[in-house]
MIDOSE-1310 file (N, C-alpha, C; in nm, 2 decimals, decimal comma, always signed):
residues 79
mmky	+0,30/-2,71/+1,77/+0,45/-2,56/+1,67/+0,43/-2,42/+1,69; +0,48/-2,34/+1,72/+0,47/-2,20/+1,74/+0,47/-2,18/+1,60; +0,40/-2,04/+1,60/+0,37/-2,01/+1,45/+0,37/-1,86/+1,47; +0,44/-1,82/+1,37/+0,45/-1,63/+1,37/+0,33/-1,56/+1,26
lyiv	+0,33/-1,41/+1,24/+0,28/-1,36/+1,20/+0,37/-1,29/+1,11; +0,40/-1,25/+1,01/+0,52/-1,21/+0,92/+0,42/-1,08/+0,85; +0,51/-1,02/+0,86/+0,43/-0,87/+0,77/+0,60/-0,78/+0,71; +0,54/-0,89/+0,59/+0,66/-0,86/+0,48/+0,62/-0,75/+0,34
shsi	+0,69/-0,67/+0,33/+0,73/-0,58/+0,24/+0,80/-0,63/+0,09; +0,77/-0,69/-0,02/+0,85/-0,72/-0,13/+0,72/-0,69/-0,26; +0,86/-0,65/-0,34/+0,76/-0,57/-0,51/+0,90/-0,63/-0,59; +0,82/-0,63/-0,70/+0,86/-0,70/-0,85/+0,88/-0,53/-0,91
pfpg	+0,99/-0,56/-0,96/+1,04/-0,39/-0,99/+0,96/-0,32/-1,10; +0,93/-0,25/-1,18/+0,88/-0,26/-1,29/+1,02/-0,17/-1,43; +1,01/-0,24/-1,50/+0,98/-0,27/-1,61/+0,91/-0,43/-1,63; +0,96/-0,55/-1,51/+0,95/-0,65/-1,54/+0,75/-0,68/-1,51
seyg	+0,78/-0,59/-1,37/+0,58/-0,65/-1,34/+0,58/-0,51/-1,28; +0,46/-0,49/-1,18/+0,46/-0,41/-1,09/+0,37/-0,46/-0,97; +0,36/-0,53/-1,00/+0,35/-0,63/-0,86/+0,45/-0,64/-0,71; +0,39/-0,64/-0,60/+0,46/-0,60/-0,49/+0,30/-0,61/-0,41
glwn	+0,35/-0,54/-0,28/+0,31/-0,48/-0,16/+0,33/-0,52/+0,01; +0,25/-0,56/+0,09/+0,24/-0,60/+0,18/+0,21/-0,72/+0,19; +0,29/-0,84/+0,25/+0,17/-0,96/+0,30/+0,18/-0,96/+0,44; +0,07/-1,04/+0,49/+0,06/-1,08/+0,62/+0,02/-1,23/+0,62
viae	+0,15/-1,31/+0,64/+0,11/-1,39/+0,67/+0,13/-1,51/+0,79; +0,07/-1,56/+0,88/+0,09/-1,68/+0,96/+0,19/-1,83/+0,87; +0,31/-1,82/+0,98/+0,40/-1,90/+0,94/+0,45/-2,01/+1,05; +0,55/-2,13/+1,01/+0,61/-2,19/+1,14/+0,78/-2,09/+1,15
nnde	+0,81/-2,10/+1,00/+0,93/-2,02/+1,02/+0,97/-1,91/+0,87; +1,06/-1,90/+0,84/+1,07/-1,79/+0,69/+1,06/-1,97/+0,61; +1,10/-2,01/+0,60/+1,09/-2,12/+0,46/+0,94/-2,15/+0,50; +0,86/-2,15/+0,57/+0,74/-2,18/+0,53/+0,63/-2,07/+0,47
cfnl	+0,71/-1,93/+0,54/+0,65/-1,78/+0,47/+0,67/-1,81/+0,32; +0,79/-1,84/+0,26/+0,85/-1,79/+0,19/+0,76/-1,88/+0,05; +0,75/-2,05/+0,15/+0,71/-2,14/+0,00/+0,60/-2,09/+0,01; +0,53/-1,96/+0,12/+0,38/-1,96/+0,11/+0,31/-1,85/-0,04
isnh	+0,40/-1,74/+0,02/+0,40/-1,64/-0,08/+0,47/-1,67/-0,18; +0,59/-1,73/-0,25/+0,63/-1,76/-0,37/+0,52/-1,86/-0,44; +0,43/-1,95/-0,38/+0,36/-2,03/-0,47/+0,22/-1,95/-0,45; +0,15/-1,88/-0,44/+0,08/-1,78/-0,44/+0,11/-1,70/-0,63
yeyk	-0,01/-1,73/-0,69/-0,02/-1,71/-0,82/+0,01/-1,61/-0,92; +0,08/-1,52/-0,86/+0,15/-1,33/-0,93/+0,24/-1,37/-0,91; +0,27/-1,47/-0,85/+0,42/-1,44/-0,84/+0,51/-1,56/-0,93; +0,48/-1,67/-0,96/+0,53/-1,80/-1,04/+0,61/-1,81/-1,15
dyde	+0,62/-1,70/-1,26/+0,63/-1,61/-1,32/+0,76/-1,52/-1,29; +0,84/-1,53/-1,17/+0,94/-1,42/-1,15/+1,03/-1,52/-1,03; +1,07/-1,59/-1,09/+1,23/-1,70/-1,00/+1,34/-1,58/-0,94; +1,37/-1,50/-1,04/+1,49/-1,41/-1,08/+1,46/-1,39/-0,90
yfgk	+1,29/-1,26/-0,83/+1,34/-1,20/-0,78/+1,32/-1,28/-0,59; +1,33/-1,41/-0,63/+1,28/-1,50/-0,49/+1,42/-1,48/-0,41; +1,51/-1,41/-0,41/+1,63/-1,40/-0,34/+1,61/-1,25/-0,29; +1,56/-1,18/-0,35/+1,50/-1,08/-0,26/+1,41/-1,13/-0,18
lren	+1,33/-1,17/-0,20/+1,19/-1,22/-0,12/+1,23/-1,27/-0,01; +1,38/-1,39/+0,00/+1,41/-1,44/+0,09/+1,47/-1,33/+0,19; +1,51/-1,23/+0,12/+1,60/-1,10/+0,21/+1,48/-1,06/+0,30; +1,38/-1,00/+0,19/+1,25/-0,94/+0,27/+1,21/-0,96/+0,40
itka	+1,15/-1,15/+0,37/+1,14/-1,24/+0,50/+1,23/-1,23/+0,59; +1,38/-1,23/+0,62/+1,46/-1,20/+0,69/+1,43/-1,09/+0,77; +1,40/-0,97/+0,70/+1,41/-0,82/+0,77/+1,19/-0,77/+0,80; +1,17/-0,91/+0,76/+1,04/-0,86/+0,79/+1,00/-0,86/+0,99
qrfs	+0,87/-0,77/+0,98/+0,91/-0,80/+1,14/+0,76/-0,88/+1,17; +0,80/-0,95/+1,29/+0,79/-1,10/+1,28/+0,75/-1,11/+1,46; +0,61/-1,13/+1,50/+0,50/-1,18/+1,58/+0,46/-1,29/+1,65; +0,48/-1,38/+1,72/+0,46/-1,45/+1,80/+0,27/-1,49/+1,83
lmde	+0,26/-1,56/+1,80/+0,08/-1,62/+1,83/+0,07/-1,70/+1,90; -0,01/-1,70/+2,03/-0,09/-1,76/+2,12/-0,11/-1,88/+2,07; -0,22/-1,88/+2,03/-0,36/-1,93/+2,00/-0,34/-2,06/+1,83; -0,29/-2,15/+1,86/-0,27/-2,25/+1,70/-0,39/-2,15/+1,59
qqsr	-0,26/-2,19/+1,51/-0,28/-2,05/+1,41/-0,28/-2,18/+1,24; -0,36/-2,22/+1,16/-0,39/-2,29/+1,04/-0,27/-2,20/+0,91; -0,16/-2,24/+0,90/-0,04/-2,12/+0,86/-0,12/-2,11/+0,65; -0,08/-1,96/+0,63/-0,15/-1,94/+0,53/-0,14/-1,82/+0,51
ivea	-0,18/-1,73/+0,45/-0,18/-1,62/+0,37/-0,29/-1,53/+0,45; -0,30/-1,45/+0,57/-0,42/-1,39/+0,60/-0,46/-1,25/+0,50; -0,35/-1,23/+0,44/-0,41/-1,07/+0,31/-0,29/-1,02/+0,30; -0,31/-0,98/+0,14/-0,20/-0,91/+0,10/-0,29/-0,82/+0,02
fit	-0,20/-0,69/+0,06/-0,21/-0,56/-0,02/-0,09/-0,55/-0,15; -0,15/-0,61/-0,26/-0,09/-0,62/-0,35/-0,12/-0,54/-0,52; -0,07/-0,54/-0,61/-0,05/-0,49/-0,70/-0,05/-0,55/-0,78
């Protein structure tokens, strides 16, 4: 199965939170990328921003990977 490296910019605006930043995620598709980010502990209480997260994933840079990789959050720079 083809995997992609997603570079997703997403934040939850103040005053609700100051969480956000840049996510580097390996996933098979947009849905898997969404699940990996939304299941991250810092986003569990912010359901109202999941629609914006889906939009940001759709707009994210996405690169095909040649080697077999496990789906995961590779790196996240979040505040």
